[in-house]
PyMOL Python script that loads the backbone (N, CA, C, O; Angstrom):
from pymol import cmd

cmd.read_pdbstr("""\
ATOM      1  N   MET A   1      39.795  77.020 116.671  1.00  0.00           N
ATOM      2  CA  MET A   1      38.716  76.644 117.421  1.00  0.00           C
ATOM      3  C   MET A   1      37.859  76.572 118.326  1.00  0.00           C
ATOM      4  O   MET A   1      37.496  75.631 119.031  1.00  0.00           O
ATOM      5  N   ASP A   2      37.291  78.530 118.216  1.00  0.00           N
ATOM      6  CA  ASP A   2      35.818  78.702 118.398  1.00  0.00           C
ATOM      7  C   ASP A   2      34.969  78.544 118.259  1.00  0.00           C
ATOM      8  O   ASP A   2      33.881  78.518 118.834  1.00  0.00           O
ATOM      9  N   ALA A   3      35.706  78.304 116.764  1.00  0.00           N
ATOM     10  CA  ALA A   3      34.268  77.470 115.158  1.00  0.00           C
ATOM     11  C   ALA A   3      33.795  75.978 115.759  1.00  0.00           C
ATOM     12  O   ALA A   3      32.860  75.387 115.220  1.00  0.00           O
ATOM     13  N   ALA A   4      34.605  75.321 117.080  1.00  0.00           N
ATOM     14  CA  ALA A   4      34.376  74.136 116.910  1.00  0.00           C
ATOM     15  C   ALA A   4      33.401  74.138 118.977  1.00  0.00           C
ATOM     16  O   ALA A   4      32.497  73.745 119.715  1.00  0.00           O
ATOM     17  N   GLU A   5      34.827  75.069 118.745  1.00  0.00           N
ATOM     18  CA  GLU A   5      33.482  74.939 120.184  1.00  0.00           C
ATOM     19  C   GLU A   5      32.559  76.264 120.330  1.00  0.00           C
ATOM     20  O   GLU A   5      33.052  76.967 121.212  1.00  0.00           O
ATOM     21  N   TYR A   6      31.586  76.757 119.871  1.00  0.00           N
ATOM     22  CA  TYR A   6      30.108  76.880 118.880  1.00  0.00           C
ATOM     23  C   TYR A   6      29.048  76.162 118.275  1.00  0.00           C
ATOM     24  O   TYR A   6      27.818  76.169 118.339  1.00  0.00           O
ATOM     25  N   ALA A   7      30.296  75.277 117.410  1.00  0.00           N
ATOM     26  CA  ALA A   7      29.286  74.104 117.198  1.00  0.00           C
ATOM     27  C   ALA A   7      28.966  72.600 118.215  1.00  0.00           C
ATOM     28  O   ALA A   7      28.094  71.734 118.144  1.00  0.00           O
ATOM     29  N   ARG A   8      30.060  72.802 119.081  1.00  0.00           N
ATOM     30  CA  ARG A   8      29.544  71.669 120.026  1.00  0.00           C
ATOM     31  C   ARG A   8      28.768  72.442 120.881  1.00  0.00           C
ATOM     32  O   ARG A   8      28.064  71.584 121.414  1.00  0.00           O
ATOM     33  N   HIS A   9      28.341  73.864 121.508  1.00  0.00           N
ATOM     34  CA  HIS A   9      27.561  73.586 122.015  1.00  0.00           C
ATOM     35  C   HIS A   9      25.783  74.276 121.126  1.00  0.00           C
ATOM     36  O   HIS A   9      24.907  74.811 121.806  1.00  0.00           O
ATOM     37  N   ALA A  10      25.676  74.103 119.852  1.00  0.00           N
ATOM     38  CA  ALA A  10      25.048  73.570 119.274  1.00  0.00           C
ATOM     39  C   ALA A  10      24.416  72.821 118.981  1.00  0.00           C
ATOM     40  O   ALA A  10      23.194  72.848 119.126  1.00  0.00           O
ATOM     41  N   LEU A  11      25.244  71.671 118.336  1.00  0.00           N
ATOM     42  CA  LEU A  11      24.618  70.353 118.397  1.00  0.00           C
ATOM     43  C   LEU A  11      24.724  69.581 120.031  1.00  0.00           C
ATOM     44  O   LEU A  11      24.685  68.354 120.116  1.00  0.00           O
ATOM     45  N   ALA A  12      24.841  70.341 121.096  1.00  0.00           N
ATOM     46  CA  ALA A  12      23.673  70.125 122.713  1.00  0.00           C
ATOM     47  C   ALA A  12      21.792  69.789 122.428  1.00  0.00           C
ATOM     48  O   ALA A  12      20.882  69.039 122.782  1.00  0.00           O
ATOM     49  N   ARG A  13      22.225  71.441 121.172  1.00  0.00           N
ATOM     50  CA  ARG A  13      20.182  71.755 121.518  1.00  0.00           C
ATOM     51  C   ARG A  13      19.955  71.594 120.384  1.00  0.00           C
ATOM     52  O   ARG A  13      19.222  72.464 119.914  1.00  0.00           O
ATOM     53  N   LEU A  14      20.327  70.699 119.590  1.00  0.00           N
ATOM     54  CA  LEU A  14      19.506  70.207 117.935  1.00  0.00           C
ATOM     55  C   LEU A  14      19.509  68.528 118.591  1.00  0.00           C
ATOM     56  O   LEU A  14      20.118  67.686 119.252  1.00  0.00           O
ATOM     57  N   PRO A  15      18.165  68.895 117.712  1.00  0.00           N
ATOM     58  CA  PRO A  15      17.422  66.604 117.990  1.00  0.00           C
ATOM     59  C   PRO A  15      18.432  65.698 116.919  1.00  0.00           C
ATOM     60  O   PRO A  15      18.924  66.204 115.911  1.00  0.00           O
ATOM     61  N   ALA A  16      18.503  65.217 117.057  1.00  0.00           N
ATOM     62  CA  ALA A  16      19.137  64.124 115.218  1.00  0.00           C
ATOM     63  C   ALA A  16      18.214  64.526 114.289  1.00  0.00           C
ATOM     64  O   ALA A  16      16.986  64.504 114.369  1.00  0.00           O
ATOM     65  N   SER A  17      19.351  65.117 112.866  1.00  0.00           N
ATOM     66  CA  SER A  17      18.442  65.443 111.959  1.00  0.00           C
ATOM     67  C   SER A  17      19.678  65.256 110.969  1.00  0.00           C
ATOM     68  O   SER A  17      20.722  64.738 111.365  1.00  0.00           O
ATOM     69  N   PRO A  18      19.494  65.733 109.572  1.00  0.00           N
ATOM     70  CA  PRO A  18      20.886  65.435 108.936  1.00  0.00           C
ATOM     71  C   PRO A  18      21.781  66.973 108.862  1.00  0.00           C
ATOM     72  O   PRO A  18      22.945  67.171 108.513  1.00  0.00           O
ATOM     73  N   GLU A  19      20.705  67.954 109.348  1.00  0.00           N
ATOM     74  CA  GLU A  19      21.401  69.420 109.589  1.00  0.00           C
ATOM     75  C   GLU A  19      22.844  68.775 110.538  1.00  0.00           C
ATOM     76  O   GLU A  19      23.893  68.315 110.086  1.00  0.00           O
ATOM     77  N   ARG A  20      22.202  69.042 112.709  1.00  0.00           N
ATOM     78  CA  ARG A  20      22.835  68.181 113.071  1.00  0.00           C
ATOM     79  C   ARG A  20      24.470  66.834 112.866  1.00  0.00           C
ATOM     80  O   ARG A  20      25.457  66.618 113.569  1.00  0.00           O
ATOM     81  N   ASP A  21      23.910  66.194 111.413  1.00  0.00           N
ATOM     82  CA  ASP A  21      24.617  65.645 110.985  1.00  0.00           C
ATOM     83  C   ASP A  21      25.864  66.362 110.214  1.00  0.00           C
ATOM     84  O   ASP A  21      27.009  65.913 110.165  1.00  0.00           O
ATOM     85  N   ALA A  22      25.430  67.488 109.663  1.00  0.00           N
ATOM     86  CA  ALA A  22      26.200  68.198 108.698  1.00  0.00           C
ATOM     87  C   ALA A  22      26.616  69.029 110.030  1.00  0.00           C
ATOM     88  O   ALA A  22      27.831  69.099 109.845  1.00  0.00           O
ATOM     89  N   LEU A  23      26.369  69.718 111.282  1.00  0.00           N
ATOM     90  CA  LEU A  23      27.243  70.379 111.930  1.00  0.00           C
ATOM     91  C   LEU A  23      28.015  70.127 112.608  1.00  0.00           C
ATOM     92  O   LEU A  23      28.966  70.835 112.939  1.00  0.00           O
ATOM     93  N   ALA A  24      27.597  68.386 113.170  1.00  0.00           N
ATOM     94  CA  ALA A  24      29.270  67.647 114.105  1.00  0.00           C
ATOM     95  C   ALA A  24      30.337  66.993 112.914  1.00  0.00           C
ATOM     96  O   ALA A  24      31.454  66.561 113.197  1.00  0.00           O
ATOM     97  N   CYS A  25      29.641  67.016 111.249  1.00  0.00           N
ATOM     98  CA  CYS A  25      31.164  67.186 110.766  1.00  0.00           C
ATOM     99  C   CYS A  25      32.016  68.508 110.204  1.00  0.00           C
ATOM    100  O   CYS A  25      32.945  68.360 109.410  1.00  0.00           O
ATOM    101  N   LEU A  26      31.612  69.782 110.688  1.00  0.00           N
ATOM    102  CA  LEU A  26      31.692  71.247 110.416  1.00  0.00           C
ATOM    103  C   LEU A  26      32.601  70.712 112.179  1.00  0.00           C
ATOM    104  O   LEU A  26      33.705  70.174 112.092  1.00  0.00           O
ATOM    105  N   ARG A  27      32.231  70.852 113.010  1.00  0.00           N
ATOM    106  CA  ARG A  27      32.853  70.670 114.346  1.00  0.00           C
ATOM    107  C   ARG A  27      34.180  69.555 114.272  1.00  0.00           C
ATOM    108  O   ARG A  27      35.067  69.613 115.123  1.00  0.00           O
ATOM    109  N   GLY A  28      34.206  68.657 113.288  1.00  0.00           N
ATOM    110  CA  GLY A  28      35.504  67.883 113.450  1.00  0.00           C
ATOM    111  C   GLY A  28      36.386  68.210 112.500  1.00  0.00           C
ATOM    112  O   GLY A  28      37.529  67.752 112.516  1.00  0.00           O
ATOM    113  N   GLU A  29      35.892  69.152 111.440  1.00  0.00           N
ATOM    114  CA  GLU A  29      37.030  70.351 110.311  1.00  0.00           C
ATOM    115  C   GLU A  29      37.284  70.826 111.283  1.00  0.00           C
ATOM    116  O   GLU A  29      38.507  70.836 111.422  1.00  0.00           O
ATOM    117  N   ALA A  30      36.635  71.376 112.316  1.00  0.00           N
ATOM    118  CA  ALA A  30      37.594  72.825 113.028  1.00  0.00           C
ATOM    119  C   ALA A  30      37.689  72.424 114.022  1.00  0.00           C
ATOM    120  O   ALA A  30      37.720  73.263 114.922  1.00  0.00           O
ATOM    121  N   LEU A  31      37.756  71.428 114.285  1.00  0.00           N
ATOM    122  CA  LEU A  31      39.010  70.806 115.267  1.00  0.00           C
ATOM    123  C   LEU A  31      40.252  69.954 114.240  1.00  0.00           C
ATOM    124  O   LEU A  31      41.270  69.526 114.782  1.00  0.00           O
ATOM    125  N   LEU A  32      40.078  69.821 113.088  1.00  0.00           N
ATOM    126  CA  LEU A  32      41.690  68.755 112.289  1.00  0.00           C
ATOM    127  C   LEU A  32      42.257  70.823 112.334  1.00  0.00           C
ATOM    128  O   LEU A  32      43.204  71.304 112.957  1.00  0.00           O
ATOM    129  N   ALA A  33      41.296  71.512 111.485  1.00  0.00           N
ATOM    130  CA  ALA A  33      42.099  72.881 111.441  1.00  0.00           C
ATOM    131  C   ALA A  33      43.115  74.112 112.920  1.00  0.00           C
ATOM    132  O   ALA A  33      44.083  74.864 113.037  1.00  0.00           O
ATOM    133  N   ALA A  34      41.776  73.420 113.828  1.00  0.00           N
ATOM    134  CA  ALA A  34      42.812  73.431 114.927  1.00  0.00           C
ATOM    135  C   ALA A  34      43.558  72.963 115.710  1.00  0.00           C
ATOM    136  O   ALA A  34      43.647  73.313 116.887  1.00  0.00           O
ATOM    137  N   GLY A  35      44.391  71.848 115.002  1.00  0.00           N
ATOM    138  CA  GLY A  35      45.492  70.821 115.370  1.00  0.00           C
ATOM    139  C   GLY A  35      44.803  70.695 116.507  1.00  0.00           C
ATOM    140  O   GLY A  35      45.097  71.136 117.618  1.00  0.00           O
ATOM    141  N   GLN A  36      43.453  69.789 116.027  1.00  0.00           N
ATOM    142  CA  GLN A  36      42.787  69.047 117.239  1.00  0.00           C
ATOM    143  C   GLN A  36      43.297  67.435 116.343  1.00  0.00           C
ATOM    144  O   GLN A  36      43.797  67.926 115.331  1.00  0.00           O
ATOM    145  N   PRO A  37      43.402  66.268 116.216  1.00  0.00           N
ATOM    146  CA  PRO A  37      43.113  65.593 115.237  1.00  0.00           C
ATOM    147  C   PRO A  37      42.303  63.920 115.976  1.00  0.00           C
ATOM    148  O   PRO A  37      41.674  62.948 115.558  1.00  0.00           O
ATOM    149  N   GLY A  38      42.873  64.480 117.338  1.00  0.00           N
ATOM    150  CA  GLY A  38      42.515  63.371 118.619  1.00  0.00           C
ATOM    151  C   GLY A  38      41.216  63.907 118.235  1.00  0.00           C
ATOM    152  O   GLY A  38      40.464  63.200 117.564  1.00  0.00           O
ATOM    153  N   GLN A  39      40.825  65.233 118.636  1.00  0.00           N
ATOM    154  CA  GLN A  39      38.985  64.968 119.299  1.00  0.00           C
ATOM    155  C   GLN A  39      38.233  65.213 118.049  1.00  0.00           C
ATOM    156  O   GLN A  39      37.019  65.317 118.225  1.00  0.00           O
ATOM    157  N   ALA A  40      38.498  65.289 117.271  1.00  0.00           N
ATOM    158  CA  ALA A  40      38.427  65.171 115.479  1.00  0.00           C
ATOM    159  C   ALA A  40      37.915  64.052 115.082  1.00  0.00           C
ATOM    160  O   ALA A  40      36.865  63.860 114.470  1.00  0.00           O
ATOM    161  N   ARG A  41      39.093  62.946 115.640  1.00  0.00           N
ATOM    162  CA  ARG A  41      38.476  61.732 115.465  1.00  0.00           C
ATOM    163  C   ARG A  41      37.525  61.056 116.082  1.00  0.00           C
ATOM    164  O   ARG A  41      36.839  60.056 115.870  1.00  0.00           O
ATOM    165  N   GLU A  42      37.661  61.874 116.916  1.00  0.00           N
ATOM    166  CA  GLU A  42      36.257  61.083 118.427  1.00  0.00           C
ATOM    167  C   GLU A  42      35.203  61.779 117.506  1.00  0.00           C
ATOM    168  O   GLU A  42      34.149  61.144 117.489  1.00  0.00           O
ATOM    169  N   VAL A  43      35.192  62.970 116.693  1.00  0.00           N
ATOM    170  CA  VAL A  43      33.045  63.178 116.669  1.00  0.00           C
ATOM    171  C   VAL A  43      33.183  62.829 115.773  1.00  0.00           C
ATOM    172  O   VAL A  43      33.030  61.635 116.031  1.00  0.00           O
ATOM    173  N   PHE A  44      33.384  62.862 114.718  1.00  0.00           N
ATOM    174  CA  PHE A  44      33.976  61.669 113.048  1.00  0.00           C
ATOM    175  C   PHE A  44      33.545  60.496 113.252  1.00  0.00           C
ATOM    176  O   PHE A  44      32.511  60.152 112.679  1.00  0.00           O
ATOM    177  N   ALA A  45      34.446  59.309 114.393  1.00  0.00           N
ATOM    178  CA  ALA A  45      33.718  58.683 114.338  1.00  0.00           C
ATOM    179  C   ALA A  45      32.767  57.705 115.482  1.00  0.00           C
ATOM    180  O   ALA A  45      32.497  56.528 115.720  1.00  0.00           O
ATOM    181  N   SER A  46      32.563  58.712 115.843  1.00  0.00           N
ATOM    182  CA  SER A  46      30.803  58.500 116.983  1.00  0.00           C
ATOM    183  C   SER A  46      30.322  58.725 116.063  1.00  0.00           C
ATOM    184  O   SER A  46      30.346  57.792 115.260  1.00  0.00           O
ATOM    185  N   LEU A  47      29.540  60.151 115.548  1.00  0.00           N
ATOM    186  CA  LEU A  47      28.908  60.449 113.993  1.00  0.00           C
ATOM    187  C   LEU A  47      28.564  59.368 112.856  1.00  0.00           C
ATOM    188  O   LEU A  47      27.544  59.366 112.167  1.00  0.00           O
ATOM    189  N   LEU A  48      29.532  58.529 112.806  1.00  0.00           N
ATOM    190  CA  LEU A  48      29.539  57.749 112.107  1.00  0.00           C
ATOM    191  C   LEU A  48      28.827  56.687 112.873  1.00  0.00           C
ATOM    192  O   LEU A  48      27.651  56.422 112.625  1.00  0.00           O
ATOM    193  N   ARG A  49      29.558  56.029 113.862  1.00  0.00           N
ATOM    194  CA  ARG A  49      28.225  55.059 114.842  1.00  0.00           C
ATOM    195  C   ARG A  49      26.673  55.182 114.155  1.00  0.00           C
ATOM    196  O   ARG A  49      25.872  54.447 113.577  1.00  0.00           O
ATOM    197  N   ASP A  50      26.760  56.374 114.531  1.00  0.00           N
ATOM    198  CA  ASP A  50      25.374  57.172 114.631  1.00  0.00           C
ATOM    199  C   ASP A  50      23.908  56.536 113.681  1.00  0.00           C
ATOM    200  O   ASP A  50      22.753  56.123 113.788  1.00  0.00           O
ATOM    201  N   ASN A  51      25.525  56.985 112.286  1.00  0.00           N
ATOM    202  CA  ASN A  51      24.708  57.039 111.938  1.00  0.00           C
ATOM    203  C   ASN A  51      25.184  56.900 110.296  1.00  0.00           C
ATOM    204  O   ASN A  51      24.976  57.766 109.447  1.00  0.00           O
ATOM    205  N   ALA A  52      25.886  55.575 110.063  1.00  0.00           N
ATOM    206  CA  ALA A  52      26.673  56.163 109.203  1.00  0.00           C
ATOM    207  C   ALA A  52      26.075  55.834 107.818  1.00  0.00           C
ATOM    208  O   ALA A  52      26.715  55.930 106.771  1.00  0.00           O
ATOM    209  N   ALA A  53      24.621  55.386 107.922  1.00  0.00           N
ATOM    210  CA  ALA A  53      24.195  56.132 106.086  1.00  0.00           C
ATOM    211  C   ALA A  53      24.031  56.797 105.862  1.00  0.00           C
ATOM    212  O   ALA A  53      23.621  56.809 104.701  1.00  0.00           O
ATOM    213  N   GLY A  54      24.089  57.941 106.439  1.00  0.00           N
ATOM    214  CA  GLY A  54      23.516  59.327 106.507  1.00  0.00           C
ATOM    215  C   GLY A  54      24.102  60.511 104.911  1.00  0.00           C
ATOM    216  O   GLY A  54      25.087  60.644 104.184  1.00  0.00           O
ATOM    217  N   SER A  55      23.270  60.875 105.024  1.00  0.00           N
ATOM    218  CA  SER A  55      23.701  62.286 103.952  1.00  0.00           C
ATOM    219  C   SER A  55      25.054  62.040 104.432  1.00  0.00           C
ATOM    220  O   SER A  55      25.731  61.127 103.958  1.00  0.00           O
ATOM    221  N   VAL A  56      25.485  62.825 105.368  1.00  0.00           N
ATOM    222  CA  VAL A  56      27.159  63.155 105.321  1.00  0.00           C
ATOM    223  C   VAL A  56      28.127  62.517 106.398  1.00  0.00           C
ATOM    224  O   VAL A  56      28.842  63.029 107.259  1.00  0.00           O
ATOM    225  N   ALA A  57      27.828  60.918 105.946  1.00  0.00           N
ATOM    226  CA  ALA A  57      28.105  59.936 105.783  1.00  0.00           C
ATOM    227  C   ALA A  57      29.829  60.050 105.759  1.00  0.00           C
ATOM    228  O   ALA A  57      30.650  60.227 106.660  1.00  0.00           O
ATOM    229  N   GLU A  58      29.999  59.791 103.760  1.00  0.00           N
ATOM    230  CA  GLU A  58      30.748  59.525 103.135  1.00  0.00           C
ATOM    231  C   GLU A  58      32.504  61.412 103.648  1.00  0.00           C
ATOM    232  O   GLU A  58      33.654  61.729 103.344  1.00  0.00           O
ATOM    233  N   ARG A  59      31.771  61.708 104.187  1.00  0.00           N
ATOM    234  CA  ARG A  59      32.448  63.176 105.088  1.00  0.00           C
ATOM    235  C   ARG A  59      32.817  63.693 105.397  1.00  0.00           C
ATOM    236  O   ARG A  59      33.547  64.651 105.144  1.00  0.00           O
ATOM    237  N   ALA A  60      32.057  62.777 106.742  1.00  0.00           N
ATOM    238  CA  ALA A  60      32.324  61.788 108.605  1.00  0.00           C
ATOM    239  C   ALA A  60      33.742  60.375 107.788  1.00  0.00           C
ATOM    240  O   ALA A  60      34.697  59.883 108.389  1.00  0.00           O
ATOM    241  N   ARG A  61      33.481  60.221 106.900  1.00  0.00           N
ATOM    242  CA  ARG A  61      34.422  58.798 106.932  1.00  0.00           C
ATOM    243  C   ARG A  61      36.126  59.804 105.943  1.00  0.00           C
ATOM    244  O   ARG A  61      37.284  59.746 106.356  1.00  0.00           O
ATOM    245  N   ARG A  62      35.769  60.383 104.994  1.00  0.00           N
ATOM    246  CA  ARG A  62      37.235  61.274 104.603  1.00  0.00           C
ATOM    247  C   ARG A  62      37.783  61.436 106.477  1.00  0.00           C
ATOM    248  O   ARG A  62      38.632  60.768 107.066  1.00  0.00           O
ATOM    249  N   GLY A  63      37.024  62.425 106.938  1.00  0.00           N
ATOM    250  CA  GLY A  63      37.093  64.144 108.236  1.00  0.00           C
ATOM    251  C   GLY A  63      38.189  62.972 109.129  1.00  0.00           C
ATOM    252  O   GLY A  63      39.341  63.233 109.476  1.00  0.00           O
ATOM    253  N   LEU A  64      37.295  61.363 109.417  1.00  0.00           N
ATOM    254  CA  LEU A  64      37.862  59.841 110.425  1.00  0.00           C
ATOM    255  C   LEU A  64      39.094  59.823 109.833  1.00  0.00           C
ATOM    256  O   LEU A  64      40.201  59.840 110.372  1.00  0.00           O
ATOM    257  N   ALA A  65      38.666  59.771 108.147  1.00  0.00           N
ATOM    258  CA  ALA A  65      40.754  59.157 107.923  1.00  0.00           C
ATOM    259  C   ALA A  65      41.498  60.414 107.829  1.00  0.00           C
ATOM    260  O   ALA A  65      42.550  59.984 108.301  1.00  0.00           O
ATOM    261  N   VAL A  66      41.782  61.828 107.537  1.00  0.00           N
ATOM    262  CA  VAL A  66      42.184  62.255 108.211  1.00  0.00           C
ATOM    263  C   VAL A  66      43.093  62.503 109.211  1.00  0.00           C
ATOM    264  O   VAL A  66      44.312  62.590 109.358  1.00  0.00           O
ATOM    265  N   ALA A  67      41.762  62.612 110.044  1.00  0.00           N
ATOM    266  CA  ALA A  67      42.350  62.610 111.557  1.00  0.00           C
ATOM    267  C   ALA A  67      43.201  61.655 112.254  1.00  0.00           C
ATOM    268  O   ALA A  67      43.980  61.927 113.167  1.00  0.00           O
ATOM    269  N   GLU A  68      42.910  60.130 111.571  1.00  0.00           N
ATOM    270  CA  GLU A  68      43.495  59.423 111.423  1.00  0.00           C
ATOM    271  C   GLU A  68      45.219  59.177 111.978  1.00  0.00           C
ATOM    272  O   GLU A  68      46.076  58.948 112.832  1.00  0.00           O
ATOM    273  N   ALA A  69      44.745  59.478 110.566  1.00  0.00           N
ATOM    274  CA  ALA A  69      46.314  60.061 109.815  1.00  0.00           C
ATOM    275  C   ALA A  69      46.997  61.485 110.221  1.00  0.00           C
ATOM    276  O   ALA A  69      48.060  61.423 110.839  1.00  0.00           O
ATOM    277  N   ALA A  70      46.640  62.321 110.017  1.00  0.00           N
ATOM    278  CA  ALA A  70      47.162  63.357 111.384  1.00  0.00           C
ATOM    279  C   ALA A  70      47.985  63.314 112.691  1.00  0.00           C
ATOM    280  O   ALA A  70      48.983  63.963 113.005  1.00  0.00           O
ATOM    281  N   ALA A  71      47.006  61.979 113.646  1.00  0.00           N
ATOM    282  CA  ALA A  71      46.789  61.544 114.967  1.00  0.00           C
ATOM    283  C   ALA A  71      48.784  61.631 115.320  1.00  0.00           C
ATOM    284  O   ALA A  71      49.614  62.197 116.032  1.00  0.00           O
ATOM    285  N   ARG A  72      48.645  60.614 114.216  1.00  0.00           N
ATOM    286  CA  ARG A  72      49.970  59.541 113.640  1.00  0.00           C
ATOM    287  C   ARG A  72      51.079  60.531 113.728  1.00  0.00           C
ATOM    288  O   ARG A  72      52.224  60.205 113.412  1.00  0.00           O
TER     289      ARG A  72
END
""", "prot")
cmd.dss("prot")
cmd.show_as("cartoon", "prot")
cmd.util.cbc("prot")
cmd.orient("prot")
């Protein structure tokens, strides 16, 4: 959970960029690893809403699918 929090703080300071998108995916993955699929789902869904064709969109789609399955 610490990694997800560190990423959350860093995301608040970064402008929109491919690096920021990658960090958002990392945060979602950290939330999944910490057993927080609902929060991970929010991160991945937000990323896809903001940038559905970005460089990490496929990674975010996979993360979203995993988060939704885990939340059931």
